C-alpha positions in Angstrom: 0.0 0.0 0.0 1.2 3.5 -0.9 2.5 5.8 1.9 0.9 8.8 0.2 -2.1 9.0 -2.1 -2.8 11.8 -4.5 -6.0 13.6 -3.7 -8.1 15.7 -6.1 -7.8 18.8 -4.0 -4.1 18.8 -4.8 -4.7 19.6 -8.4 -3.8 23.1 -9.4 -5.3 22.9 -12.8 -1.9 23.3 -14.4 -1.2 19.9 -15.9 2.6 20.2 -16.1 2.8 21.2 -12.4 0.3 18.6 -11.3 2.3 15.9 -13.1 5.5 17.0 -11.4 3.8 17.0 -8.0 2.4 13.5 -8.7 6.0 12.4 -9.6 7.2 13.7 -6.2 4.5 11.8 -4.5 5.6 8.6 -6.4 9.2 9.2 -5.2 8.1 9.6 -1.6 6.3 6.3 -2.0 9.4 4.8 -3.4 11.3 6.0 -0.4 8.8 4.3 1.8 9.0 1.1 -0.1 12.8 1.1 0.1 12.7 1.7 3.8 10.1 -1.0 4.5 12.3 -3.5 2.5 15.3 -2.3 4.4 17.2 -1.4 1.2 19.6 1.3 2.6 21.3 1.7 -0.8 17.9 2.3 -2.5 16.9 4.7 0.3 20.0 6.8 -0.4 19.4 6.6 -4.2 15.7 7.7 -3.8 16.7 10.6 -1.5 19.2 11.9 -4.1 16.7 11.5 -7.0 13.9 13.1 -4.9 16.1 16.1 -4.0 17.4 16.6 -7.6 13.9 16.3 -9.0 12.4 18.7 -6.4 15.1 21.3 -7.2 14.3 21.1 -10.9 10.6 21.3 -10.1 11.1 24.4 -8.0 13.2 26.1 -10.7 10.6 25.3 -13.3 7.7 26.5 -11.1 9.6 29.7 -10.2 10.1 30.4 -13.9 6.3 30.1 -14.4 5.7 32.5 -11.6 8.1 35.0 -12.9 6.7 34.8 -16.4 3.2 35.2 -15.1 4.2 38.3 -13.2 2.9 36.7 -10.0 3.3 39.3 -7.3 4.4 36.9 -4.5 7.1 35.2 -6.5 9.9 36.4 -4.2 8.1 35.0 -1.1 7.3 31.7 -2.9 11.0 31.3 -3.8 11.9 32.0 -0.1 9.6 29.1 1.0 11.4 26.9 -1.6 14.8 28.0 -0.3 14.0 27.2 3.3 12.6 23.8 2.3 15.8 23.0 0.3 17.9 23.9 3.3 15.9 21.6 5.6 16.1 18.7 3.1 19.8 19.3 2.7 20.3 18.8 6.4 18.5 15.4 6.1 20.8 14.4 3.3 23.8 15.2 5.4 22.4 13.2 8.4 21.7 10.2 6.1 25.2 10.4 4.6 26.6 10.4 8.2 24.8 7.1 8.7 21.7 8.3 10.6 18.3 6.6 9.8 16.2 9.6 8.8 13.8 7.8 6.4 10.7 8.0 8.7 11.4 11.6 9.7 12.0 12.7 6.1 8.9 10.9 4.7 6.7 12.7 7.3 8.3 16.0 6.5 8.0 15.6 2.8 4.4 14.4 2.8 3.2 17.0 5.2 5.1 19.9 3.6 4.3 19.0 0.0 0.5 18.6 0.5 0.4 21.8 2.7 2.5 23.7 0.1 0.4 22.6 -2.8 -2.9 23.4 -1.1 -1.8 26.8 0.1 1.2 28.4 -1.6 0.7 26.8 -5.0 -3.1 27.2 -5.0 -2.4 31.0 -4.5 -0.5 31.3 -7.8 -2.6 28.9 -9.9 -5.0 31.5 -11.4 -2.1 33.8 -12.5 -0.1 31.0 -14.0 -3.1 29.4 -15.7 -4.0 32.7 -17.4 -0.4 33.2 -18.5 -0.1 29.6 -19.8 -3.1 30.0 -21.9 -1.3 32.6 -23.9 2.0 30.7 -23.9 0.6 27.3 -24.9 -1.0 28.7 -28.0 2.5 28.4 -29.4 2.3 24.7 -30.2 5.4 24.7 -32.4 8.2 22.3 -31.3 10.3 25.3 -30.3 7.5 26.9 -28.2 8.1 28.2 -24.7 6.6 25.3 -22.9 8.4 22.7 -24.9 11.7 24.6 -24.5 11.2 24.9 -20.7 10.3 21.3 -20.2 13.4 20.3 -22.2 15.6 22.7 -20.2 14.5 21.5 -16.8 13.6 17.8 -17.3 15.7 16.8 -20.3 
């Protein structure tokens, strides 16, 4: 059984962001599975992948906010920075041999769902309106296509 389950109230209505958030939930569930199976190497691997993916997601999301002219972009970035600092401390503790999986899973799940329901919900209207304009450019070299390639390969 999954540790976290996606809930409809987590949808922002921005498909690309919702897909990224769902991927983060999947990775948290992978962390849980690795922990339950006592696969310490896999736990470390998932932590690294999760942190890297989250950093890419934050950068992508922040670009959307800037491009949309969202008035609270700076504050949103600050929330991301503080979260990155917290997670980095967990990485260091894990690297030092400490079992942080339970603590990290709880933090990630609680923080992610709270962040999506509050902070991300606040920008959704602005970004959706801006994306409607940007996504009209369906050409292969369009903004959305270029941004996805830049952040997620």
